[in-house]
C-alpha positions in Angstrom: 1.0 24.5 -0.4 2.9 25.2 -3.4 0.3 25.3 -6.4 2.9 22.5 -7.9 5.0 19.7 -6.1 6.5 17.3 -6.8 5.6 13.6 -6.0 8.4 10.8 -5.8 8.2 7.0 -5.3 11.1 4.4 -4.6 11.8 1.1 -5.5 14.4 -0.5 -3.5 15.7 -2.7 -1.3 15.9 -2.4 2.6 16.7 -5.3 4.8 17.0 -6.2 8.4 20.5 -4.1 9.1 18.6 -0.7 10.8 22.2 1.0 11.1 22.6 0.6 7.7 19.6 1.5 6.5 19.6 4.5 7.8 22.8 5.7 6.4 21.6 4.7 3.4 18.5 7.0 3.8 21.0 10.0 4.3 21.3 9.5 0.4 18.3 8.0 -0.9 16.2 11.0 0.9 19.0 13.8 -0.2 18.1 12.4 -4.4 15.0 13.2 -3.7 15.4 16.5 -2.6 18.1 17.3 -5.4 15.1 16.2 -7.8 12.9 18.5 -6.6 10.7 16.3 -4.4 8.1 17.6 -1.8 6.5 14.1 -1.3 8.8 11.0 -1.2 7.0 7.4 -0.4 9.6 5.0 0.3 8.7 1.3 0.8 6.7 -0.7 3.3 9.1 -2.5 5.8 12.1 0.9 5.0 13.4 0.0 8.8 14.3 -3.8 9.5 13.1 -5.5 6.3 10.3 -7.1 5.8 9.5 -11.0 7.0 10.8 -14.2 5.5 7.9 -15.8 4.2 4.2 -15.1 4.0 3.0 -18.5 4.8 5.2 -19.4 7.8 6.7 -16.1 8.7 7.9 -17.1 12.1 9.1 -20.5 11.9 12.0 -20.2 14.5 9.5 -17.8 16.8 10.1 -13.9 17.5 14.2 -14.2 16.3 12.9 -15.2 12.6 11.1 -11.7 12.9 12.4 -8.0 11.7 14.1 -6.0 13.8 10.9 -4.0 15.7 11.2 -0.4 16.5 8.9 2.0 18.6 7.1 5.4 17.1 8.9 7.4 19.8 12.3 5.8 19.2 15.5 7.0 17.7 15.0 5.1 14.6 11.6 7.3 13.5 13.0 9.9 14.8 15.9 10.1 12.8 14.3 9.6 9.3 12.0 12.6 10.5 15.1 14.7 11.2 16.7 13.6 7.9 13.3 14.2 6.2 13.9 17.9 6.4 11.2 19.8 4.1 10.2 16.7 2.6 7.4 15.3 3.5 8.4 11.5 3.8 6.6 8.4 4.3 7.9 5.5 5.6 7.4 1.5 6.8 8.7 0.4 10.4 7.8 -2.3 12.2 6.4 -1.2 14.9 6.6 -2.5 18.6 3.9 -0.9 20.8 4.6 -1.2 24.5 1.2 0.1 25.6 -1.3 -2.2 23.8 -4.7 -2.7 25.2 -3.9 -6.1 26.0 -0.9 -5.5 28.1 1.5 -7.2 26.0 3.9 -5.7 23.5 2.3 -5.8 20.0 3.9 -5.6 16.5 2.0 -4.0 14.0 3.3 -3.1 9.9 3.2 0.8 10.0 3.4 3.3 8.1 5.1 6.6 9.1 4.8 10.1 7.3 7.3 12.6 8.7 8.2 16.0 8.1 10.4 18.9 9.5 10.9 16.6 12.8 7.5 15.8 13.3 5.4 12.6 12.5 2.5 13.9 10.6 0.4 10.3 9.9 0.9 7.1 11.4 -1.2 4.2 9.7 -1.6 0.5 11.3 -1.7 -2.4 8.2 -5.6 -3.5 8.3 -5.4 -6.8 6.1 -3.0 -9.1 6.6 -2.5 -12.0 4.2 -2.2 -15.4 4.4 0.2 -15.8 8.0 1.1 -12.5 8.4 -1.0 -12.2 11.1 1.4 -14.6 13.2 4.0 -11.9 12.5 1.8 -8.6 12.9 -1.3 -7.9 14.9 -4.2 -6.0 12.4 -4.6 -2.3 12.5 -8.2 -1.0 13.2 -9.0 1.7 10.9 -7.8 4.6 7.8 -7.4 7.9 8.4 -6.2 10.9 6.4 -4.3 13.6 7.3 -2.9 17.4 6.6 0.1 17.6 5.3 2.1 20.9 3.6 1.0 18.8 -0.6 -2.3 18.1 0.8 -4.2 15.7 2.8 -3.1 12.3 2.3 -3.6 9.0 3.2 -1.4 5.9 3.7 -2.1 1.9 2.6 0.5 -0.9 3.2 0.6 -3.7 0.9 -2.1 -5.7 1.1 -4.4 -2.5 1.9 -5.0 -1.4 -1.8 -6.2 -4.7 -2.6 -9.2 -3.7 -1.1 -11.6 -0.8 -2.8 -13.0 0.2 0.2 -9.5 1.5 1.9 -8.8 3.8 -0.8 -12.8 4.9 -0.6 -12.3 5.1 3.0 -9.3 7.4 2.6 -11.1 9.7 0.0 -14.3 10.2 1.8 -12.1 11.6 4.8 -10.4 14.4 2.2 -7.3 12.8 1.3 -6.0 13.6 -2.5 -2.8 11.8 -2.6 -2.8 8.8 -1.6 0.7 6.8 -0.5 1.4 3.3 -1.0 3.8 1.5 0.5 4.3 -2.1 -0.5 6.7 -5.3 0.0 4.7 -6.8 -2.8 6.7 -10.0 -4.2 6.3 -12.1 -7.3 3.2 -14.7 -7.3 4.6 -18.0 -5.6 2.8 -20.4 -7.2 2.8 -19.4 -11.3 6.2 -18.1 -11.3 7.0 -16.3 -14.5 10.8 -16.5 -16.4 10.6 -12.3 -16.2 9.5 -10.5 -13.0 7.5 -8.2 -15.4 5.2 -10.9 -16.8 4.6 -12.4 -13.5 1.2 -11.7 -12.4 1.6 -10.5 -9.1 3.2 -7.5 -10.9 0.3 -7.2 -13.5 -2.0 -7.2 -10.5 0.2 -4.6 -8.5 0.1 -2.3 -11.6 -3.6 -2.9 -11.9 -4.4 -2.1 -8.2 -2.6 1.0 -8.3 -4.7 2.4 -11.3 -8.0 1.7 -10.2 -7.4 2.8 -6.9 -6.5 6.4 -8.4 -9.1 6.4 -10.8 -11.9 5.0 -9.1 -11.5 7.8 -6.4 -10.1 10.5 -8.7 -6.8 11.0 -6.2 -3.3 10.9 -6.6 -1.5 7.7 -5.8 2.4 7.4 -5.1 3.2 3.8 -5.1 6.6 2.3 -3.9 7.7 -1.2 -3.3 10.9 -3.3 -2.3 12.9 -4.8 -4.7 15.5 -8.3 -4.3 15.1 -11.3 -1.9 13.9 -11.6 1.1 14.0 -14.8 2.4 11.8 -17.1 0.2 10.4 -13.2 -1.2 11.4 -12.1 -4.7 9.5 -8.8 -4.7 8.4 -6.8 -7.9 9.8 -3.1 -7.7 7.9 -1.0 -10.1 7.1 1.8 -7.8 4.7 4.9 -9.8 2.8 7.6 -9.8 -0.4 7.4 -11.0 -2.4 10.9 -11.8 -6.6 11.1 -11.0 -7.3 9.7 -14.0 -5.8 6.7 -13.7 -2.6 7.3 -16.0 0.9 6.0 -14.8 2.7 9.4 -15.2 6.4 8.2 -13.9 7.8 4.8 -12.8 10.5 2.3 -12.2 10.0 -1.1 -14.0 11.3 -3.4 -12.3 14.6 -2.2 -11.0 15.4 -0.1 -8.1 15.1 3.4 -8.7 12.9 6.6 -8.2 10.1 7.2 -10.2 9.4 11.3 -10.1 6.2 13.4 -11.4 5.2 17.0 -10.9 1.3 17.2 -9.9 -1.0 19.9 -9.1 -2.9 18.1 -6.6 -6.3 20.1 -5.6 -6.4 21.2 -9.7 -5.8 17.7 -11.0 -8.4 16.0 -8.6 -10.6 18.9 -9.4 -10.1 18.1 -12.7 -10.7 14.4 -13.0 -13.8 15.4 -10.8 -15.3 18.1 -13.1 -18.3 16.7 -14.6 -18.1 12.5 -13.4 -17.6 12.9 -10.2 -17.3 9.4 -8.4 -17.4 9.9 -4.8 -20.4 12.3 -4.8 -22.2 10.1 -7.5 -22.5 7.1 -5.1 -25.6 5.2 -4.7 -25.3 4.3 -0.9 -28.5 2.6 -0.5 -28.0 0.0 -3.8 -24.4 -1.1 -1.8 -24.3 -4.1 0.7 -20.7 -2.9 2.0 -21.3 -4.1 5.9 -22.7 -7.8 4.3 -20.1 -10.4 5.5 -19.7 -12.6 3.1 -20.6 -16.1 2.7 -19.4 -18.9 0.7 -22.8 -20.6 -0.4 -24.6 -19.1 -3.4 -27.9 -17.5 -2.8 -30.8 -16.4 -5.0 -31.3 -12.4 -4.8 -35.0 -11.1 -5.1 -32.9 -8.6 -6.9 -32.9 -10.5 -10.2 -34.3 -13.1 -12.4 -33.7 -16.3 -11.1 -31.4 -17.2 -13.9 -29.4 -13.8 -13.5 -27.5 -14.9 -10.8 -24.1 -16.3 -12.0 -23.8 -20.0 -11.8 -27.3 -20.5 -11.0 -28.8 -20.2 -14.8 -29.8 -23.8 -16.0 -26.7 -23.8 -18.9 -24.3 -22.3 -16.2 -21.6 -24.7 -14.9 -19.3 -21.2 -14.2 -19.4 -22.1 -10.6 -17.4 -20.0 -8.2 -14.2 -19.7 -10.6 -12.9 -16.2 -9.8 -9.2 -16.5 -10.6 -6.2 -17.1 -9.1 -7.1 -15.9 -5.7 -8.7 -19.3 -5.0 -5.8 -21.1 -6.0 -3.8 -20.8 -2.7 -2.0 -17.1 -3.8 -4.4 -15.4 -2.2 -3.9 -12.6 -5.0 -0.5 -11.6 -3.3 2.1 -14.0 -4.6 2.8 -16.1 -1.0 
């Protein structure tokens, strides 16, 4: 592995026309190679585009969904061929004919390729709103080795959950590729997309996941419009301190930044090491959510929010409880 590599993330529109996208990718991957990129992260749903709506993604049945491709199909093979010496992560609507249920299953899937081979696959685990009507959920997070270092992938809503990135970091990932088709808010639209609440959350999650795990994070996103969804762009590279070192804002483009992957992670963890300093006995990560205000014996009677005699704050935790689910649909 080279001491210094170049990390690149794309903000761009990738629609339903698969043949057109494959032609477009020749130019995009070529531009990344010309920029010296060793890793290129393309958006969620690169091949075939994203759903038209997150609440009801298939109003007309299967025909309304993005075209699905197989992991061992010609589309993935073509991107792997185009990748050459660049590690390329891209998104597909995966069709799995060999699903354990005996019926064909669709997954929202990220694929990592290099020199004609598949290095890693991640099926999106967290499906917001009505996305479960279009896709089946994946069941885990696993890191894998690449020429630029050990990596992990997240798709879209996965990065909202700290446990997702933490699982990959604990599995040795030093670089997280976050592939998104992240739209603007549907309930609180802003006049300018950069001021949109979802734009702020998108940036916040990227910085937080990098900083809390002290890893590099390369975040891509769709741009433009698909059905009723308007995408944010904002591709970026974030260092292990949570600093954005390259970004595209809302327009299409490529965020490119040099990185000494292992050195950057080691520097961030030199004194304060978040993975090492965890106190596992204090956490309740396996506890299911219960929608009631349970008193905790670990705190004084009035130390639990919403239970003190003068506290009428209730359970107001922000916009995620106003029908937007933190994703803008």
